[in-house]
ROTIVEX-584647 format. One record per residue (C-alpha): residue number from 0; x, y, z; residue in three letters. Coordinates in nm, 3 decimals. Each point is the difference from the previous one (the first is absolute). Example, Ala and Ser with C-alpha at 12.3 -4.5 7.8 and 13.67 -1.06 7.14 Angstrom:
BEGIN
[rec 0 [1.230 -0.450 0.780] ala]
[rec 1 [0.137 0.344 -0.066] ser]
END
This chain:
BEGIN
[rec 0 [0.005 0.002 0.003] met]
[rec 1 [0.284 0.238 0.069] glu]
[rec 2 [0.119 -0.025 -0.351] gly]
[rec 3 [-0.319 0.095 -0.174] ser]
[rec 4 [0.022 0.319 -0.207] pro]
[rec 5 [-0.306 0.153 0.168] gln]
[rec 6 [0.136 -0.028 0.346] ile]
[rec 7 [0.337 0.133 -0.118] ser]
[rec 8 [-0.181 0.312 -0.138] asp]
[rec 9 [-0.183 0.045 0.322] asn]
[rec 10 [0.319 -0.035 0.199] ser]
[rec 11 [0.173 0.268 -0.206] arg]
[rec 12 [-0.304 0.228 0.044] arg]
[rec 13 [0.010 -0.052 0.373] ile]
[rec 14 [0.373 0.078 0.004] ala]
[rec 15 [-0.050 0.318 -0.207] arg]
[rec 16 [-0.293 0.120 0.215] asn]
[rec 17 [0.195 -0.078 0.319] thr]
[rec 18 [0.294 0.203 -0.122] leu]
[rec 19 [-0.220 0.302 -0.095] ala]
[rec 20 [-0.175 -0.011 0.349] leu]
[rec 21 [0.334 -0.047 0.187] tyr]
[rec 22 [0.143 0.300 -0.183] ser]
[rec 23 [-0.317 0.196 0.109] arg]
[rec 24 [0.031 -0.137 0.359] met]
[rec 25 [0.370 0.092 0.037] leu]
[rec 26 [-0.060 0.358 -0.116] leu]
[rec 27 [-0.307 0.029 0.226] leu]
[rec 28 [0.182 -0.142 0.296] met]
[rec 29 [0.284 0.259 -0.031] val]
[rec 30 [-0.260 0.281 -0.050] ile]
[rec 31 [-0.214 -0.138 0.290] gly]
[rec 32 [0.300 0.001 0.239] leu]
[rec 33 [0.059 0.368 -0.055] phe]
[rec 34 [-0.373 0.081 -0.014] thr]
[rec 35 [-0.081 -0.168 0.336] ala]
[rec 36 [0.297 0.169 0.169] arg]
[rec 37 [-0.097 0.347 -0.125] ile]
[rec 38 [-0.370 -0.041 0.086] val]
[rec 39 [0.071 -0.120 0.353] leu]
[rec 40 [0.239 0.288 0.056] gly]
[rec 41 [-0.235 0.258 -0.146] ala]
[rec 42 [-0.312 -0.123 0.180] leu]
[rec 43 [0.148 -0.118 0.329] gly]
[rec 44 [-0.081 -0.315 0.191] ile]
[rec 45 [-0.348 0.114 0.121] glu]
[rec 46 [-0.135 0.134 -0.326] asp]
[rec 47 [0.138 -0.303 -0.190] arg]
[rec 48 [-0.192 -0.215 0.251] gly]
[rec 49 [-0.322 0.208 -0.068] val]
[rec 50 [0.038 -0.064 -0.370] tyr]
[rec 51 [0.064 -0.368 0.044] asp]
[rec 52 [-0.300 -0.034 0.236] thr]
[rec 53 [-0.240 0.183 -0.220] val]
[rec 54 [0.128 -0.170 -0.311] gly]
[rec 55 [-0.037 -0.344 0.159] ser]
[rec 56 [-0.360 0.074 0.067] phe]
[rec 57 [-0.065 0.093 -0.365] val]
[rec 58 [0.213 -0.296 -0.115] ser]
[rec 59 [-0.246 -0.235 0.178] met]
[rec 60 [-0.232 0.064 -0.292] met]
[rec 61 [0.262 -0.145 -0.241] ala]
[rec 62 [-0.191 -0.324 0.046] ile]
[rec 63 [-0.214 0.125 -0.284] ile]
[rec 64 [0.287 0.102 -0.226] thr]
[rec 65 [0.217 -0.309 0.060] ser]
[rec 66 [-0.288 -0.257 -0.042] ser]
[rec 67 [-0.134 0.165 -0.319] leu]
[rec 68 [0.355 0.042 -0.135] ser]
[rec 69 [0.063 -0.366 0.032] thr]
[rec 70 [-0.341 -0.093 -0.152] ala]
[rec 71 [0.049 0.235 -0.289] ile]
[rec 72 [0.348 -0.121 -0.074] ser]
[rec 73 [-0.110 -0.363 0.022] arg]
[rec 74 [-0.287 0.051 -0.254] phe]
[rec 75 [0.215 0.200 -0.235] leu]
[rec 76 [0.277 -0.263 0.004] thr]
[rec 77 [-0.248 -0.281 -0.057] val]
[rec 78 [-0.168 0.169 -0.298] glu]
[rec 79 [0.342 0.093 -0.134] met]
[rec 80 [0.090 -0.368 0.013] gly]
[rec 81 [-0.312 -0.083 -0.199] lys]
[rec 82 [0.085 0.269 -0.258] gly]
[rec 83 [-0.354 0.139 0.011] asp]
[rec 84 [0.029 0.382 -0.068] ile]
[rec 85 [-0.368 0.066 0.026] ala]
[rec 86 [-0.020 -0.162 0.347] ser]
[rec 87 [0.323 0.181 0.097] leu]
[rec 88 [-0.158 0.343 -0.077] arg]
[rec 89 [-0.316 -0.096 0.192] lys]
[rec 90 [0.204 -0.093 0.308] val]
[rec 91 [0.197 0.330 -0.007] phe]
[rec 92 [-0.313 0.210 -0.062] ala]
[rec 93 [-0.185 -0.178 0.285] thr]
[rec 94 [0.302 0.041 0.230] ala]
[rec 95 [0.001 0.379 -0.065] asn]
[rec 96 [-0.367 0.014 0.078] ala]
[rec 97 [0.027 -0.200 0.321] ile]
[rec 98 [0.293 0.218 0.126] met]
[rec 99 [-0.189 0.323 -0.063] leu]
[rec 100 [-0.305 -0.127 0.197] ile]
[rec 101 [0.209 -0.137 0.281] val]
[rec 102 [0.208 0.325 0.023] ala]
[rec 103 [-0.317 0.205 0.040] ala]
[rec 104 [-0.127 -0.237 0.272] gly]
[rec 105 [0.335 0.020 0.176] val]
[rec 106 [-0.020 0.378 0.025] val]
[rec 107 [-0.356 0.002 0.125] leu]
[rec 108 [0.088 -0.257 0.263] leu]
[rec 109 [0.344 0.111 0.109] ala]
[rec 110 [-0.066 0.372 0.043] glu]
[rec 111 [-0.230 -0.010 0.299] pro]
[rec 112 [0.170 -0.307 0.159] ile]
[rec 113 [0.350 0.133 -0.053] gly]
[rec 114 [-0.064 0.349 0.143] ile]
[rec 115 [-0.167 -0.149 0.302] trp]
[rec 116 [0.290 -0.239 0.050] tyr]
[rec 117 [0.265 0.266 -0.029] val]
[rec 118 [-0.190 0.235 0.238] asp]
[rec 119 [-0.097 -0.249 0.268] asn]
[rec 120 [0.220 -0.313 -0.007] val]
[rec 121 [0.356 0.080 -0.122] met]
[rec 122 [0.259 0.078 0.258] asn]
[rec 123 [0.149 0.327 -0.142] leu]
[rec 124 [0.258 0.246 0.130] pro]
[rec 125 [-0.145 0.330 0.138] asp]
[rec 126 [-0.097 0.251 -0.278] gly]
[rec 127 [0.038 -0.251 -0.289] arg]
[rec 128 [-0.369 -0.088 -0.041] leu]
[rec 129 [-0.072 0.262 -0.281] pro]
[rec 130 [0.313 -0.122 -0.194] ala]
[rec 131 [-0.109 -0.368 0.051] ala]
[rec 132 [-0.341 0.090 -0.158] arg]
[rec 133 [0.174 0.136 -0.307] trp]
[rec 134 [0.220 -0.301 -0.020] val]
[rec 135 [-0.296 -0.217 0.004] phe]
[rec 136 [-0.171 0.188 -0.290] gln]
[rec 137 [0.310 -0.011 -0.221] phe]
[rec 138 [0.073 -0.365 0.094] ser]
[rec 139 [-0.359 -0.095 -0.099] leu]
[rec 140 [0.032 0.189 -0.331] ala]
[rec 141 [0.334 -0.176 -0.067] thr]
[rec 142 [-0.168 -0.334 0.076] phe]
[rec 143 [-0.288 0.064 -0.243] val]
[rec 144 [0.244 0.109 -0.279] ile]
[rec 145 [0.197 -0.322 0.054] asn]
[rec 146 [-0.329 -0.193 -0.024] met]
[rec 147 [-0.072 0.144 -0.339] leu]
[rec 148 [0.346 -0.108 -0.118] ser]
[rec 149 [-0.068 -0.368 0.081] val]
[rec 150 [-0.129 -0.113 -0.344] pro]
[rec 151 [0.300 0.158 -0.177] tyr]
[rec 152 [0.256 -0.148 0.243] asn]
[rec 153 [-0.157 -0.341 -0.032] ala]
[rec 154 [0.001 0.026 -0.386] thr]
[rec 155 [0.373 0.074 -0.006] ile]
[rec 156 [0.075 -0.297 0.229] ile]
[rec 157 [-0.224 -0.233 -0.195] ala]
[rec 158 [0.177 0.102 -0.319] his]
[rec 159 [0.335 -0.067 0.191] glu]
[rec 160 [0.124 0.351 -0.123] lys]
[rec 161 [0.218 0.044 0.310] met]
[rec 162 [0.236 0.253 -0.165] ser]
[rec 163 [-0.288 0.256 -0.009] ala]
[rec 164 [-0.097 -0.091 0.352] phe]
[rec 165 [0.364 0.056 0.097] ala]
[rec 166 [0.032 0.337 -0.168] val]
[rec 167 [-0.315 0.145 0.150] ile]
[rec 168 [0.100 -0.129 0.342] gly]
[rec 169 [0.330 0.186 -0.027] val]
[rec 170 [-0.177 0.317 -0.099] ile]
[rec 171 [-0.221 -0.037 0.307] glu]
[rec 172 [0.301 -0.057 0.222] gly]
[rec 173 [0.177 0.315 -0.138] ile]
[rec 174 [-0.319 0.206 0.058] cys]
[rec 175 [-0.019 -0.120 0.364] lys]
[rec 176 [0.358 0.105 0.049] leu]
[rec 177 [-0.074 0.347 -0.143] leu]
[rec 178 [-0.292 0.022 0.245] val]
[rec 179 [0.234 -0.080 0.290] ala]
[rec 180 [0.250 0.267 -0.118] leu]
[rec 181 [-0.285 0.251 -0.028] ala]
[rec 182 [-0.074 -0.046 0.367] leu]
[rec 183 [0.340 0.138 0.091] leu]
[rec 184 [-0.075 0.333 -0.187] lys]
[rec 185 [-0.342 0.094 0.137] val]
[rec 186 [-0.118 0.160 0.326] ser]
[rec 187 [-0.363 -0.112 -0.009] met]
[rec 188 [-0.130 -0.306 0.179] asp]
[rec 189 [0.216 -0.269 -0.151] lys]
[rec 190 [-0.219 -0.290 0.105] leu]
[rec 191 [-0.296 0.142 -0.198] val]
[rec 192 [0.227 0.093 -0.298] leu]
[rec 193 [0.148 -0.351 -0.003] tyr]
[rec 194 [-0.347 -0.161 -0.018] ala]
[rec 195 [-0.106 0.240 -0.276] leu]
[rec 196 [0.304 -0.053 -0.213] leu]
[rec 197 [-0.022 -0.375 0.032] met]
[rec 198 [-0.357 0.024 -0.138] cys]
[rec 199 [0.138 0.200 -0.296] cys]
[rec 200 [0.262 -0.275 -0.070] val]
[rec 201 [-0.277 -0.269 0.004] ala]
[rec 202 [-0.204 0.210 -0.254] leu]
[rec 203 [0.316 0.028 -0.228] leu]
[rec 204 [0.055 -0.376 0.014] val]
[rec 205 [-0.363 -0.072 -0.077] arg]
[rec 206 [0.031 0.213 -0.313] phe]
[rec 207 [0.321 -0.176 -0.113] leu]
[rec 208 [-0.146 -0.349 0.048] tyr]
[rec 209 [-0.318 0.091 -0.190] ala]
[rec 210 [0.195 0.172 -0.288] ser]
[rec 211 [0.228 -0.291 -0.052] tyr]
[rec 212 [-0.272 -0.262 0.010] cys]
[rec 213 [-0.220 0.189 -0.249] arg]
[rec 214 [0.290 0.035 -0.234] his]
[rec 215 [0.110 -0.367 0.017] cys]
[rec 216 [-0.291 -0.223 0.082] phe]
[rec 217 [-0.324 0.007 -0.201] val]
[rec 218 [-0.212 -0.126 0.288] glu]
[rec 219 [0.079 0.300 0.212] ser]
[rec 220 [-0.174 0.219 -0.257] arg]
[rec 221 [-0.331 -0.183 0.066] ala]
[rec 222 [-0.129 0.278 0.231] gly]
[rec 223 [-0.239 -0.071 0.277] ile]
[rec 224 [-0.263 -0.268 -0.044] arg]
[rec 225 [-0.180 -0.215 0.260] phe]
[rec 226 [-0.017 -0.367 -0.111] asp]
[rec 227 [-0.232 -0.185 0.232] lys]
[rec 228 [0.166 -0.343 -0.039] asp]
[rec 229 [0.353 0.113 0.034] tyr]
[rec 230 [-0.082 0.239 0.285] ser]
[rec 231 [-0.163 -0.279 0.190] lys]
[rec 232 [0.300 -0.230 -0.050] gln]
[rec 233 [0.257 0.267 0.089] met]
[rec 234 [-0.186 0.121 0.308] leu]
[rec 235 [-0.054 -0.354 0.119] gly]
[rec 236 [0.372 -0.081 -0.041] phe]
[rec 237 [0.091 0.331 0.159] ala]
[rec 238 [-0.226 -0.070 0.291] gly]
[rec 239 [0.171 -0.319 0.102] trp]
[rec 240 [0.341 0.146 -0.078] asn]
[rec 241 [-0.099 0.310 0.188] gly]
[rec 242 [-0.062 -0.214 0.312] leu]
[rec 243 [0.374 -0.088 0.003] ser]
[rec 244 [0.110 0.359 -0.066] tyr]
[rec 245 [-0.237 0.139 0.255] gly]
[rec 246 [0.126 -0.219 0.274] val]
[rec 247 [0.364 0.081 -0.106] tyr]
[rec 248 [-0.074 0.369 0.018] leu]
[rec 249 [-0.162 -0.035 0.345] val]
[rec 250 [0.315 -0.186 0.106] asn]
[rec 251 [0.222 0.279 -0.129] ile]
[rec 252 [-0.185 0.328 0.012] gln]
[rec 253 [-0.243 -0.100 0.274] gly]
[rec 254 [0.296 -0.103 0.218] val]
[rec 255 [0.160 0.334 -0.083] thr]
[rec 256 [-0.308 0.165 0.151] gln]
[rec 257 [0.025 -0.223 0.306] leu]
[rec 258 [0.357 0.108 0.045] val]
[rec 259 [-0.103 0.363 -0.026] asn]
[rec 260 [-0.283 -0.046 0.256] tyr]
[rec 261 [0.213 -0.183 0.260] phe]
[rec 262 [0.350 0.160 -0.052] phe]
[rec 263 [-0.034 0.329 -0.204] gly]
[rec 264 [0.136 0.146 -0.321] val]
[rec 265 [0.374 -0.055 0.076] val]
[rec 266 [-0.055 -0.371 -0.011] phe]
[rec 267 [-0.185 0.055 -0.331] asn]
[rec 268 [0.319 0.173 -0.131] thr]
[rec 269 [0.198 -0.301 0.103] met]
[rec 270 [-0.247 -0.224 -0.175] arg]
[rec 271 [0.006 0.231 -0.299] gly]
[rec 272 [0.380 -0.019 -0.031] ile]
[rec 273 [-0.015 -0.381 0.027] ala]
[rec 274 [-0.261 -0.003 -0.282] phe]
[rec 275 [0.228 0.220 -0.214] asn]
[rec 276 [0.277 -0.257 0.038] val]
[rec 277 [-0.259 -0.276 -0.076] glu]
[rec 278 [-0.127 0.169 -0.311] asn]
[rec 279 [0.347 0.047 -0.139] met]
[rec 280 [0.084 -0.365 0.048] val]
[rec 281 [-0.345 -0.107 -0.128] lys]
[rec 282 [0.066 0.180 -0.323] gln]
[rec 283 [0.275 -0.254 -0.084] phe]
[rec 284 [-0.248 -0.283 0.041] val]
[rec 285 [-0.280 0.173 -0.180] thr]
[rec 286 [0.221 0.038 -0.304] ser]
[rec 287 [0.030 -0.383 -0.027] val]
[rec 288 [-0.359 -0.073 0.082] leu]
[rec 289 [-0.139 0.255 -0.248] gln]
[rec 290 [0.208 -0.166 -0.271] ala]
[rec 291 [-0.100 -0.358 0.102] ile]
[rec 292 [-0.370 0.043 0.098] asn]
[rec 293 [-0.145 0.055 -0.354] pro]
[rec 294 [0.178 -0.310 -0.114] gln]
[rec 295 [-0.139 -0.204 0.295] ile]
[rec 296 [-0.355 0.102 -0.108] thr]
[rec 297 [0.052 -0.060 -0.380] lys]
[rec 298 [0.169 -0.337 0.047] ser]
[rec 299 [-0.264 -0.122 0.242] tyr]
[rec 300 [-0.293 0.123 -0.224] val]
[rec 301 [0.159 -0.168 -0.304] ser]
[rec 302 [0.021 -0.335 0.185] gly]
[rec 303 [0.382 -0.014 0.062] asp]
[rec 304 [-0.038 -0.051 0.374] thr]
[rec 305 [0.356 -0.143 0.038] gly]
[rec 306 [0.150 0.322 -0.118] tyr]
[rec 307 [-0.230 0.207 0.216] ser]
[rec 308 [0.106 -0.216 0.308] tyr]
[rec 309 [0.367 0.056 -0.090] ser]
[rec 310 [-0.053 0.385 -0.019] leu]
[rec 311 [-0.181 -0.002 0.340] val]
[rec 312 [0.297 -0.168 0.163] cys]
[rec 313 [0.250 0.223 -0.177] lys]
[rec 314 [-0.203 0.315 0.111] gly]
[rec 315 [-0.003 -0.120 0.361] ala]
[rec 316 [0.360 -0.101 0.003] lys]
[rec 317 [0.126 0.320 -0.165] tyr]
[rec 318 [-0.224 0.215 0.217] ser]
[rec 319 [0.140 -0.153 0.324] phe]
[rec 320 [0.363 0.018 -0.105] leu]
[rec 321 [-0.019 0.364 -0.125] ile]
[rec 322 [-0.165 0.115 0.322] ile]
[rec 323 [0.245 -0.203 0.211] phe]
[rec 324 [0.305 0.144 -0.189] leu]
[rec 325 [-0.118 0.358 0.078] leu]
[rec 326 [-0.119 -0.076 0.354] ala]
[rec 327 [0.326 -0.152 0.131] val]
[rec 328 [0.185 0.339 0.046] pro]
[rec 329 [-0.302 0.138 0.185] phe]
[rec 330 [-0.024 -0.302 0.220] leu]
[rec 331 [0.346 0.068 0.128] phe]
[rec 332 [0.065 0.371 -0.057] glu]
[rec 333 [-0.344 0.176 -0.005] ala]
[rec 334 [0.096 0.269 0.246] glu]
[rec 335 [0.299 0.123 -0.197] met]
[rec 336 [-0.171 -0.032 -0.346] leu]
[rec 337 [-0.304 0.205 0.115] leu]
[rec 338 [0.235 0.264 0.165] ala]
[rec 339 [0.196 0.040 -0.320] ile]
[rec 340 [-0.312 0.018 -0.210] trp]
[rec 341 [-0.225 0.235 0.207] leu]
[rec 342 [0.251 0.144 0.255] lys]
[rec 343 [-0.009 -0.125 0.354] ala]
[rec 344 [-0.206 0.289 0.140] glu]
[rec 345 [-0.292 -0.086 -0.230] phe]
[rec 346 [-0.004 -0.368 0.091] val]
[rec 347 [-0.211 -0.066 0.314] pro]
[rec 348 [0.147 -0.271 0.235] glu]
[rec 349 [-0.150 -0.332 -0.078] gly]
[rec 350 [-0.031 0.062 -0.381] thr]
[rec 351 [0.272 -0.251 -0.076] ala]
[rec 352 [-0.193 -0.284 0.174] leu]
[rec 353 [-0.310 0.100 -0.190] phe]
[rec 354 [0.202 -0.017 -0.321] thr]
[rec 355 [0.139 -0.354 0.077] arg]
[rec 356 [-0.340 -0.136 0.083] leu]
[rec 357 [-0.165 0.163 -0.299] thr]
[rec 358 [0.241 -0.176 -0.238] leu]
[rec 359 [-0.062 -0.332 0.170] leu]
[rec 360 [-0.370 0.059 -0.053] cys]
[rec 361 [0.064 0.078 -0.371] leu]
[rec 362 [0.185 -0.337 -0.044] leu]
[rec 363 [-0.312 -0.191 0.114] leu]
[rec 364 [-0.244 0.226 -0.181] asp]
[rec 365 [0.149 -0.010 -0.345] leu]
[rec 366 [0.114 -0.372 0.003] leu]
[rec 367 [-0.346 -0.110 -0.130] met]
[rec 368 [-0.092 0.293 -0.212] thr]
[rec 369 [0.063 -0.177 -0.331] ser]
[rec 370 [-0.207 -0.291 0.109] ser]
[rec 371 [-0.298 0.237 0.053] ser]
[rec 372 [0.043 0.111 -0.368] thr]
[rec 373 [-0.040 -0.372 -0.097] leu]
[rec 374 [-0.330 -0.029 0.191] val]
[rec 375 [-0.127 0.318 -0.156] gln]
[rec 376 [0.079 -0.137 -0.347] ala]
[rec 377 [-0.216 -0.309 0.088] ser]
[rec 378 [-0.295 0.215 0.096] gly]
[rec 379 [-0.065 -0.229 0.302] arg]
[rec 380 [0.073 0.254 0.265] ile]
[rec 381 [-0.296 -0.020 0.235] arg]
[rec 382 [0.114 -0.259 0.251] lys]
[rec 383 [0.370 0.105 -0.022] phe]
[rec 384 [-0.072 0.362 0.095] tyr]
[rec 385 [-0.262 -0.082 0.264] ile]
[rec 386 [0.237 -0.235 0.191] val]
[rec 387 [0.314 0.214 -0.025] thr]
[rec 388 [-0.183 0.316 0.082] ser]
[rec 389 [-0.156 -0.155 0.312] cys]
[rec 390 [0.351 -0.095 0.114] ile]
[rec 391 [0.170 0.337 -0.072] thr]
[rec 392 [-0.288 0.197 0.148] phe]
[rec 393 [0.110 -0.122 0.338] leu]
[rec 394 [0.296 0.251 -0.011] ile]
[rec 395 [-0.206 0.305 0.075] phe]
[rec 396 [-0.193 -0.132 0.313] pro]
[rec 397 [0.312 -0.176 0.134] leu]
[rec 398 [0.200 0.320 -0.035] thr]
[rec 399 [-0.273 0.196 0.171] trp]
[rec 400 [-0.009 -0.252 0.281] leu]
[rec 401 [0.377 0.010 0.045] cys]
[rec 402 [0.001 0.381 0.013] phe]
[rec 403 [-0.297 -0.004 0.237] arg]
[rec 404 [0.191 -0.237 0.236] leu]
[rec 405 [0.304 0.237 -0.008] gly]
[rec 406 [0.225 -0.156 -0.263] ala]
[rec 407 [0.256 0.239 -0.168] pro]
[rec 408 [-0.062 0.130 -0.351] ala]
[rec 409 [0.227 -0.251 -0.173] tyr]
[rec 410 [-0.236 -0.289 0.096] phe]
[rec 411 [-0.211 0.085 -0.304] cys]
[rec 412 [0.282 -0.142 -0.214] tyr]
[rec 413 [0.033 -0.312 0.207] leu]
[rec 414 [-0.375 -0.065 -0.033] val]
[rec 415 [0.029 0.047 -0.383] phe]
[rec 416 [0.290 -0.240 -0.021] ile]
[rec 417 [-0.181 -0.274 0.201] gly]
[rec 418 [-0.320 0.020 -0.197] val]
[rec 419 [0.167 0.011 -0.342] tyr]
[rec 420 [0.199 -0.315 0.075] ile]
[rec 421 [-0.328 -0.183 0.057] val]
[rec 422 [-0.155 0.172 -0.302] asn]
[rec 423 [0.285 -0.107 -0.243] asp]
[rec 424 [-0.023 -0.366 0.113] ile]
[rec 425 [-0.381 0.004 -0.047] val]
[rec 426 [0.041 0.158 -0.348] lys]
[rec 427 [0.214 -0.295 -0.121] leu]
[rec 428 [-0.281 -0.246 0.078] phe]
[rec 429 [-0.261 0.227 -0.166] leu]
[rec 430 [0.228 0.027 -0.310] leu]
[rec 431 [0.012 -0.372 -0.038] arg]
[rec 432 [-0.378 -0.025 0.034] glu]
[rec 433 [-0.078 0.299 -0.220] thr]
[rec 434 [0.246 -0.013 -0.283] val]
[rec 435 [0.185 -0.326 0.047] gly]
[rec 436 [0.333 0.150 0.096] leu]
[rec 437 [0.195 -0.279 0.179] pro]
[rec 438 [0.117 0.088 0.351] ile]
[rec 439 [0.303 -0.216 -0.051] ser]
[rec 440 [0.093 0.209 -0.307] leu]
[rec 441 [-0.024 0.324 0.197] phe]
[rec 442 [0.206 -0.141 0.283] leu]
[rec 443 [0.266 -0.139 -0.231] lys]
[rec 444 [0.030 0.303 -0.239] glu]
[rec 445 [-0.046 0.273 0.254] val]
[rec 446 [0.042 -0.081 0.376] ile]
[rec 447 [0.283 -0.259 -0.027] leu]
[rec 448 [0.192 0.226 -0.236] lys]
[rec 449 [-0.015 0.316 0.208] val]
[rec 450 [0.063 -0.151 0.341] leu]
[rec 451 [0.378 -0.065 -0.066] pro]
[rec 452 [0.044 0.349 -0.125] val]
[rec 453 [-0.164 0.145 0.314] val]
[rec 454 [0.194 -0.219 0.239] ala]
[rec 455 [0.346 0.049 -0.150] val]
[rec 456 [-0.046 0.376 -0.061] thr]
[rec 457 [-0.125 0.082 0.347] leu]
[rec 458 [0.278 -0.206 0.157] leu]
[rec 459 [0.285 0.158 -0.190] leu]
[rec 460 [-0.144 0.351 0.037] thr]
[rec 461 [-0.053 -0.047 0.372] phe]
[rec 462 [0.360 -0.106 0.045] leu]
[rec 463 [0.121 0.310 -0.179] val]
[rec 464 [-0.231 0.221 0.204] trp]
[rec 465 [0.130 -0.149 0.326] lys]
[rec 466 [0.362 0.016 -0.092] leu]
[rec 467 [0.033 0.352 -0.146] val]
[rec 468 [-0.028 0.295 0.232] pro]
[rec 469 [-0.308 0.219 -0.037] gln]
[rec 470 [0.032 0.282 -0.255] gly]
[rec 471 [0.033 0.068 -0.365] val]
[rec 472 [0.239 -0.293 -0.067] trp]
[rec 473 [-0.250 -0.242 0.156] arg]
[rec 474 [-0.278 0.129 -0.206] leu]
[rec 475 [0.214 -0.039 -0.323] leu]
[rec 476 [0.099 -0.346 0.111] ala]
[rec 477 [-0.360 -0.103 0.070] val]
[rec 478 [-0.108 0.144 -0.336] leu]
[rec 479 [0.276 -0.193 -0.187] phe]
[rec 480 [-0.044 -0.331 0.183] thr]
[rec 481 [-0.381 0.004 -0.008] gly]
[rec 482 [-0.010 0.084 -0.373] thr]
[rec 483 [0.277 -0.236 -0.116] leu]
[rec 484 [-0.117 -0.289 0.211] ser]
[rec 485 [-0.359 0.036 -0.114] thr]
[rec 486 [0.108 0.006 -0.368] ile]
[rec 487 [0.237 -0.288 0.023] val]
[rec 488 [-0.231 -0.228 0.201] thr]
[rec 489 [-0.297 0.088 -0.230] thr]
[rec 490 [0.211 -0.105 -0.305] tyr]
[rec 491 [0.113 -0.323 0.181] ala]
[rec 492 [-0.324 -0.104 0.171] phe]
[rec 493 [-0.307 0.189 -0.124] ala]
[rec 494 [0.036 0.003 -0.374] leu]
[rec 495 [-0.093 -0.288 -0.230] thr]
[rec 496 [0.247 -0.137 -0.252] ala]
[rec 497 [-0.169 0.196 -0.273] gly]
[rec 498 [0.010 0.326 0.196] glu]
[rec 499 [0.370 -0.045 0.079] arg]
[rec 500 [0.060 -0.062 -0.365] glu]
[rec 501 [-0.177 0.321 -0.081] phe]
[rec 502 [0.208 0.196 0.251] val]
[rec 503 [0.323 -0.151 -0.134] arg]
[rec 504 [-0.095 0.102 -0.354] ser]
[rec 505 [-0.043 0.366 0.112] lys]
[rec 506 [0.309 0.029 0.221] ile]
[rec 507 [0.325 -0.049 -0.196] pro]
[rec 508 [0.226 -0.125 0.288] phe]
[rec 509 [-0.253 -0.276 0.088] leu]
[rec 510 [0.003 -0.150 -0.350] arg]
[rec 511 [0.189 -0.314 -0.050] lys]
END
């Protein structure tokens, strides 16, 4: 099967798309490092905490965007695989109609609830309530604009035109950096100005996505039309998928509100910094998954289940190894890395622990992401999402209980880790039942391949960390040891024979 021309073409397409997305990610990471540092310095710890707290409340509504985005992308990819242009146009036009209707509903619902929540529930510093109200309004506008971009984003991903996705993403990153620099030059309320300018950036990005799609893809010129059959299918798919996204958002943004309620905005700043690190690391994994996921859907729909199983295992393995490679330096030297990045005076005590635990949560969270794409491709999602959502929903009440009993703020991460270990195990059995993915295949191709990498890398890096005195030289030694040992052990233990041959073909000194 590996030698078939079709799979070879798919592999080359995945490689090209991954390269484009990695180039985007590297540029965005560099830009993001400077942007986060400037914004935190300009706003200060408390105002940054206010922005993160209000933003997290608005982000809880992303259940709608995320679930509909997945549904739209899935239906576009399926119709694309069938080659039915008429149906493709109907899907896009219906997606536009749905997003407009839902956006109007979000505004009508969120306005009264959001204002009441900001005024009566949020734990805000003295005198910052008026600014928080403006932040809410601009954050809601940004959210709605992003909602209306969903059909266009999904179209680009379904067509696997990741170079365009990469270019627009870099433009967005540069605009956010310019926003951060603007904060240093103004004397007005910087928190309100930041929220306003971020809304303007979202509007620009929406225009770029729409312009590109209308120029390149015929279905994106279908306008707005409500097809009853497709809308019913997409909303039904999004409903079950939304259950999963909704629980996840409660676990992330809802827990952020719990942290605010029990501990205040400084702890939200700590959590926000940890999320910034998580998002930068996640971009590496997203680059791989965005390149692989359309192929998982297309191969499964076409009946090539063996290839789709192989891609799921590769996605899980690569996701884990990429996160682990980037997490190792933070596991040992988070304090110094954060101090270098943001300056020590802007890093509240305890942020390093939050960052370490966040990255451990990310390892467990993204390990099974590619497998969810396989379930979505099958369309048999009801039981899968009901069971996994019921398990992960435990995070919010368990965190509330821990805080109520006097546990420190970092316990929210420990609860997440414990619940997600159980959830990942249950997912394996559901995958076998739903789509026929053998548990033994996943254990052999993913778990047993990454365990030696983790064990050897952590042992060698720990020895270096213990033997070298604290300071810049220890940081450099940890970075070198962690990176080199992860790469070498990955090549030796985690890659298949075919993957090692591919690496040797691309690196001259490894060729025989």
